[in-house]
C-alpha positions as a printed NumPy array, in Angstrom:
array([[ -20.28 , -139.706,  -60.325],
       [ -18.503, -138.367,  -63.386],
       [ -17.947, -140.706,  -66.33 ],
       [ -14.188, -140.657,  -65.719],
       [ -14.652, -141.911,  -62.126],
       [ -17.517, -144.279,  -62.828],
       [ -17.047, -147.94 ,  -61.92 ],
       [ -16.717, -149.985,  -65.084],
       [ -17.573, -153.631,  -65.756],
       [ -17.558, -156.169,  -68.588],
       [ -20.672, -158.312,  -68.919],
       [ -20.917, -161.538,  -70.922],
       [ -24.055, -161.468,  -73.055],
       [ -25.573, -164.424,  -74.893],
       [ -28.906, -162.88 ,  -75.858],
       [ -30.835, -165.183,  -73.541],
       [ -33.117, -164.192,  -70.684],
       [ -30.511, -164.351,  -67.905],
       [ -27.92 , -162.197,  -69.647],
       [ -30.559, -159.733,  -70.895],
       [ -31.742, -159.24 ,  -67.316],
       [ -28.348, -159.154,  -65.604],
       [ -26.985, -156.298,  -67.714],
       [ -29.987, -154.222,  -66.595],
       [ -29.397, -155.19 ,  -62.952],
       [ -25.772, -154.052,  -63.089],
       [ -26.53 , -150.94 ,  -65.137],
       [ -29.122, -149.894,  -62.545],
       [ -26.366, -149.922,  -59.904],
       [ -24.797, -146.986,  -61.742],
       [ -22.071, -149.132,  -63.308],
       [ -20.604, -148.322,  -66.731],
       [ -21.344, -151.643,  -68.455],
       [ -19.487, -152.879,  -71.54 ],
       [ -20.895, -156.084,  -73.03 ],
       [ -19.037, -158.866,  -74.822],
       [ -20.447, -161.609,  -77.07 ],
       [ -18.597, -164.736,  -78.199],
       [ -19.56 , -165.855,  -81.703],
       [ -19.472, -169.444,  -82.904],
       [ -22.142, -171.343,  -84.857],
       [ -22.754, -173.955,  -82.155],
       [ -22.49 , -171.721,  -79.068],
       [ -25.25 , -170.943,  -76.577],
       [ -25.488, -167.366,  -77.775],
       [ -27.414, -165.644,  -80.507],
       [ -25.8  , -162.484,  -81.883],
       [ -29.062, -160.888,  -83.051],
       [ -30.641, -161.338,  -79.624],
       [ -27.491, -160.177,  -77.842],
       [ -27.306, -157.016,  -79.938],
       [ -31.023, -156.349,  -79.36 ],
       [ -30.567, -156.714,  -75.588],
       [ -27.627, -154.284,  -75.61 ],
       [ -29.471, -151.827,  -77.847],
       [ -32.459, -151.894,  -75.484],
       [ -30.172, -151.236,  -72.521],
       [ -28.211, -148.629,  -74.531],
       [ -24.93 , -150.45 ,  -73.907],
       [ -21.947, -151.081,  -76.207],
       [ -21.3  , -154.63 ,  -77.445],
       [ -17.945, -156.123,  -78.411],
       [ -18.132, -159.241,  -80.615],
       [ -15.332, -161.807,  -80.354],
       [ -15.121, -164.511,  -83.034],
       [ -13.937, -167.727,  -81.441],
       [ -11.208, -169.494,  -83.392],
       [  -8.869, -172.483,  -83.556],
       [  -7.742, -171.868,  -79.983],
       [ -11.322, -172.447,  -78.855],
       [ -11.617, -175.606,  -80.983],
       [  -8.421, -176.962,  -79.427],
       [ -10.11 , -176.575,  -76.051],
       [ -13.215, -178.421,  -77.306],
       [ -11.037, -181.288,  -78.542],
       [  -8.994, -181.55 ,  -75.338],
       [ -10.913, -180.2  ,  -72.327],
       [  -9.142, -180.357,  -68.972],
       [ -12.277, -180.648,  -66.869],
       [ -14.338, -183.214,  -68.718],
       [ -17.468, -183.229,  -70.826],
       [ -21.178, -183.385,  -70.275],
       [ -23.442, -186.025,  -71.8  ],
       [ -22.265, -185.218,  -75.35 ],
       [ -19.102, -183.407,  -76.484],
       [ -19.79 , -180.298,  -74.387],
       [ -16.808, -179.117,  -72.277],
       [ -18.958, -176.691,  -70.263],
       [ -16.491, -175.859,  -67.483],
       [ -13.565, -175.379,  -69.86 ],
       [ -15.791, -173.253,  -72.103],
       [ -16.759, -170.949,  -69.227],
       [ -13.123, -170.609,  -68.183],
       [ -12.117, -169.828,  -71.766],
       [ -14.741, -167.119,  -72.282],
       [ -14.348, -165.486,  -68.883],
       [ -10.575, -165.451,  -69.364],
       [ -11.078, -163.584,  -72.661],
       [ -13.551, -161.241,  -70.974],
       [ -10.905, -160.609,  -68.301],
       [  -8.448, -159.592,  -70.985],
       [ -11.026, -157.105,  -72.27 ],
       [ -11.598, -155.914,  -68.682],
       [  -7.924, -155.059,  -68.344],
       [  -7.817, -153.522,  -71.827],
       [ -10.533, -150.971,  -71.042],
       [  -9.597, -150.488,  -67.393],
       [ -12.756, -152.07 ,  -66.   ],
       [ -13.151, -153.145,  -62.378],
       [ -14.766, -156.573,  -62.774],
       [ -16.403, -159.122,  -65.073],
       [ -19.945, -160.376,  -64.574],
       [ -22.173, -163.104,  -66.015],
       [ -25.827, -164.111,  -65.882],
       [ -25.048, -167.474,  -64.304],
       [ -27.423, -168.805,  -61.657],
       [ -26.434, -171.275,  -58.943],
       [ -27.894, -174.704,  -59.685],
       [ -29.313, -173.842,  -63.101],
       [ -26.976, -176.037,  -65.157],
       [ -25.904, -179.479,  -63.881],
       [ -22.289, -179.299,  -65.007],
       [ -21.042, -175.715,  -64.946],
       [ -23.348, -173.941,  -62.476],
       [ -23.165, -176.106,  -59.389],
       [ -21.202, -174.653,  -56.505],
       [ -17.948, -176.59 ,  -56.899],
       [ -17.882, -175.81 ,  -60.64 ],
       [ -18.442, -172.092,  -60.032],
       [ -15.59 , -172.139,  -57.518],
       [ -13.319, -173.936,  -59.994],
       [ -14.127, -171.424,  -62.723],
       [ -13.391, -168.596,  -60.262],
       [  -9.916, -170.018,  -59.604],
       [  -8.997, -170.742,  -63.226],
       [ -10.405, -167.809,  -65.232],
       [  -7.601, -165.364,  -64.452],
       [  -9.612, -162.458,  -63.045],
       [  -8.479, -162.956,  -59.433],
       [ -11.699, -162.502,  -57.457],
       [ -13.205, -160.026,  -59.888],
       [ -15.86 , -162.356,  -61.325],
       [ -19.355, -161.36 ,  -60.193],
       [ -22.588, -163.325,  -60.675],
       [ -25.219, -160.726,  -59.729],
       [ -28.285, -162.96 ,  -60.124],
       [ -27.074, -165.309,  -57.377],
       [ -24.377, -163.157,  -55.766],
       [ -25.872, -163.244,  -52.26 ],
       [ -25.491, -167.029,  -52.255],
       [ -21.78 , -166.875,  -53.098],
       [ -18.696, -165.523,  -51.289],
       [ -18.106, -161.78 ,  -51.554],
       [ -15.969, -160.695,  -54.5  ],
       [ -13.253, -158.045,  -54.516],
       [ -15.577, -155.341,  -55.964],
       [ -17.914, -155.948,  -53.021],
       [ -15.054, -155.866,  -50.518],
       [ -13.813, -152.612,  -52.064],
       [ -17.269, -151.065,  -51.74 ],
       [ -17.732, -150.739,  -55.506],
       [ -20.736, -153.078,  -55.416],
       [ -23.467, -153.029,  -52.776],
       [ -23.981, -156.685,  -51.882],
       [ -27.561, -155.897,  -50.814],
       [ -28.36 , -155.087,  -54.446],
       [ -27.277, -158.532,  -55.597],
       [ -29.882, -161.268,  -55.929],
       [ -30.243, -164.776,  -54.497],
       [ -31.742, -166.704,  -57.4  ],
       [ -31.047, -170.426,  -57.58 ],
       [ -32.332, -173.468,  -59.44 ],
       [ -33.64 , -174.14 ,  -62.911],
       [ -36.828, -172.073,  -62.781],
       [ -36.74 , -168.772,  -64.681],
       [ -39.719, -167.297,  -62.777],
       [ -37.715, -164.594,  -61.002],
       [ -35.843, -163.687,  -64.174],
       [ -39.147, -163.272,  -66.024],
       [ -40.411, -161.041,  -63.23 ],
       [ -37.266, -158.93 ,  -63.492],
       [ -37.662, -158.752,  -67.264],
       [ -41.181, -157.4  ,  -66.8  ],
       [ -39.888, -154.774,  -64.35 ],
       [ -37.266, -153.659,  -66.875],
       [ -39.81 , -153.614,  -69.713],
       [ -38.102, -156.463,  -71.552],
       [ -40.829, -158.154,  -73.552],
       [ -38.862, -160.044,  -76.198],
       [ -36.43 , -162.797,  -75.327],
       [ -35.971, -166.394,  -76.476],
       [ -37.439, -169.172,  -74.379],
       [ -34.801, -171.178,  -72.506],
       [ -34.004, -174.299,  -74.521],
       [ -31.189, -176.695,  -75.317],
       [ -28.727, -173.895,  -76.002],
       [ -25.282, -175.015,  -77.094],
       [ -25.242, -177.566,  -79.904],
       [ -22.3  , -179.288,  -78.236],
       [ -24.822, -180.692,  -75.739],
       [ -26.687, -182.402,  -78.6  ],
       [ -25.458, -185.976,  -79.064],
       [ -26.106, -186.037,  -82.819],
       [ -24.152, -182.821,  -83.357],
       [ -21.477, -184.105,  -81.002],
       [ -21.097, -187.235,  -83.125],
       [ -20.583, -185.089,  -86.227],
       [ -17.902, -183.072,  -84.485],
       [ -16.149, -186.179,  -83.173],
       [ -16.165, -187.587,  -86.708],
       [ -14.661, -184.361,  -88.041],
       [ -11.931, -184.293,  -85.4  ],
       [ -11.152, -187.96 ,  -86.04 ],
       [ -10.796, -187.575,  -89.806],
       [  -9.348, -184.055,  -89.814],
       [ -10.817, -180.64 ,  -90.46 ],
       [  -9.374, -177.87 ,  -92.557],
       [ -10.669, -174.658,  -91.022],
       [ -13.732, -173.082,  -89.388],
       [ -15.806, -173.505,  -92.561],
       [ -15.884, -177.239,  -91.842],
       [ -17.165, -176.515,  -88.344],
       [ -19.817, -174.105,  -89.615],
       [ -21.034, -176.718,  -92.1  ],
       [ -21.729, -179.155,  -89.263],
       [ -24.835, -177.144,  -88.406],
       [ -26.557, -177.873,  -91.734],
       [ -27.899, -180.812,  -93.644],
       [ -27.475, -184.58 ,  -93.659],
       [ -23.903, -185.851,  -93.231],
       [ -22.417, -189.049,  -94.653],
       [ -18.947, -190.483,  -94.096],
       [ -17.98 , -192.298,  -97.314],
       [ -14.571, -193.515,  -96.113],
       [ -11.694, -192.318,  -93.938],
       [ -11.007, -189.363,  -96.225],
       [ -14.241, -188.507,  -98.018],
       [ -17.492, -187.129,  -96.715],
       [ -20.553, -185.434,  -98.18 ],
       [ -23.301, -183.146,  -96.897],
       [ -26.806, -182.704,  -98.339],
       [ -28.891, -179.606,  -97.816],
       [ -32.442, -180.087,  -96.546],
       [ -33.939, -176.901,  -97.972],
       [ -33.057, -173.998, -100.244],
       [ -31.398, -171.995,  -97.475],
       [ -29.13 , -174.873,  -96.471],
       [ -28.323, -175.563, -100.131],
       [ -27.158, -171.979, -100.574],
       [ -25.155, -171.916,  -97.345],
       [ -23.401, -175.189,  -98.152],
       [ -22.243, -173.789, -101.497],
       [ -21.191, -170.533,  -99.848],
       [ -18.996, -172.269,  -97.267],
       [ -17.641, -175.052,  -99.501],
       [ -13.882, -175.14 ,  -99.944],
       [ -12.689, -174.304, -103.474],
       [ -11.635, -177.902, -104.173],
       [ -14.92 , -179.452, -102.955],
       [ -17.478, -180.668, -105.486],
       [ -21.088, -179.546, -105.765],
       [ -23.675, -182.013, -107.129],
       [ -27.198, -180.956, -108.152],
       [ -30.015, -181.821, -110.48 ],
       [ -29.67 , -179.83 , -113.679],
       [ -32.853, -177.91 , -112.825],
       [ -31.678, -177.542, -109.174],
       [ -34.989, -179.026, -107.973],
       [ -33.743, -181.094, -105.054],
       [ -31.002, -181.192, -102.442],
       [ -27.539, -179.815, -103.064],
       [ -24.69 , -182.164, -102.198],
       [ -21.207, -181.03 , -101.202],
       [ -18.557, -183.705, -101.708],
       [ -15.66 , -182.869,  -99.427],
       [ -12.449, -183.409, -101.345],
       [  -9.41 , -183.144,  -99.025],
       [  -6.991, -184.638, -101.581],
       [  -8.074, -182.041, -104.157],
       [  -8.289, -184.738, -106.827],
       [ -11.19 , -185.489, -109.166],
       [ -12.786, -188.824, -108.255],
       [ -15.494, -189.603, -110.842],
       [ -16.403, -192.95 , -109.25 ],
       [ -17.008, -191.333, -105.861],
       [ -19.099, -188.569, -107.439],
       [ -21.253, -191.159, -109.196],
       [ -21.737, -193.028, -105.955],
       [ -22.777, -190.077, -103.814],
       [ -25.002, -188.626, -106.526],
       [ -27.463, -191.342, -105.552],
       [ -28.028, -189.467, -102.292],
       [ -29.246, -186.426, -104.216],
       [ -31.867, -188.537, -105.984],
       [ -32.789, -190.515, -102.858],
       [ -33.731, -187.359, -100.944],
       [ -35.635, -185.782, -103.829],
       [ -39.048, -186.213, -105.405],
       [ -37.294, -188.428, -107.965],
       [ -36.443, -191.065, -105.34 ],
       [ -38.318, -193.886, -107.088],
       [ -37.528, -192.829, -110.662],
       [ -34.911, -194.214, -113.037],
       [ -31.339, -192.881, -112.608],
       [ -31.232, -189.151, -113.272],
       [ -28.793, -186.888, -115.088],
       [ -27.086, -184.438, -112.765],
       [ -24.187, -182.046, -112.921],
       [ -21.135, -181.677, -110.747],
       [ -18.498, -178.969, -110.497],
       [ -15.769, -177.803, -108.2  ],
       [ -16.782, -174.885, -106.032],
       [ -13.858, -172.878, -107.387],
       [ -15.128, -173.18 , -110.98 ],
       [ -18.95 , -173.209, -111.237],
       [ -18.771, -172.685, -114.998],
       [ -17.03 , -176.02 , -115.584],
       [ -19.795, -178.563, -115.031],
       [ -19.508, -182.328, -115.441],
       [ -22.647, -184.295, -116.429],
       [ -23.142, -187.459, -114.363],
       [ -25.868, -190.059, -113.983],
       [ -26.969, -190.924, -110.472],
       [ -26.241, -194.351, -109.052],
       [ -28.928, -196.219, -107.086],
       [ -28.089, -196.718, -103.414],
       [ -29.39 , -199.299, -100.978],
       [ -31.008, -198.444,  -97.66 ],
       [ -28.166, -200.275,  -95.948],
       [ -25.545, -198.12 ,  -97.701],
       [ -27.347, -194.922,  -96.67 ],
       [ -27.955, -195.998,  -93.079],
       [ -24.45 , -197.3  ,  -92.468],
       [ -22.738, -194.09 ,  -93.586],
       [ -24.933, -191.559,  -91.817],
       [ -23.045, -189.397,  -89.32 ]])
């Protein structure tokens, strides 16, 4: 079949085992596969792994940065949440809808995913798969090749563009068959299945609920949820402490210009970001939270220490401050 007449499909890729295998399954049917990856710091996917899987399969990858529209869905899901803040069904509908838009943009025939019947308790049981089919806007053109023989025939199958006999009948939580397929395709490097999306983690979910309750400014606030120790000082003010050098650097990188940075003068300890939504200098609050920097450093049991604070927008204008001792009760009660 010439490239101009070749059947074309859009595959959602996360970089995990299932999606790495399914793009090979569909490619081996002679389909022109175009992959799409949805980027967000707490999502199930890993861009590096997704790109590696596409490179190995010699397939193009489109990266879509999720935005405020996605966050609005997380805040107000139509179809409920899992055990934490995870709106799994709404999330699937959102991503497949976007993949459908890409399908129409490039003139593809269908969208496919690496979903497996019964693998996930919320979004991959039969009634949830059927709901996603109805709501994702691709009108019968959503294919799940790894479990396709267990599901009703899709339009591409009815049109003869997909041989149903080449679809698989995998079900359940075991990844044994996927690992066997990976070995057949020569895929030797893939992440072990784990917790996946951070929205399923109750601690992370509590941080996000706190942020939604007290207001967030933009995606930088969301990105910062993935690092450090978080403390809610009052209804308006919050601070985050890095737990290692990498987190310290990332927190400074993603701080808003009006936020304050607090460090030891010699930088030997955690970096604290004092979130400053009112954009006003609050010396008393800086003195208070500076105690957190000392508490989580090697100087925990020493006398109050001299530190320096500055607004992220002006690192050359530093304010010397002396840390204030904090009680265990203060620290415990404000932890998010």
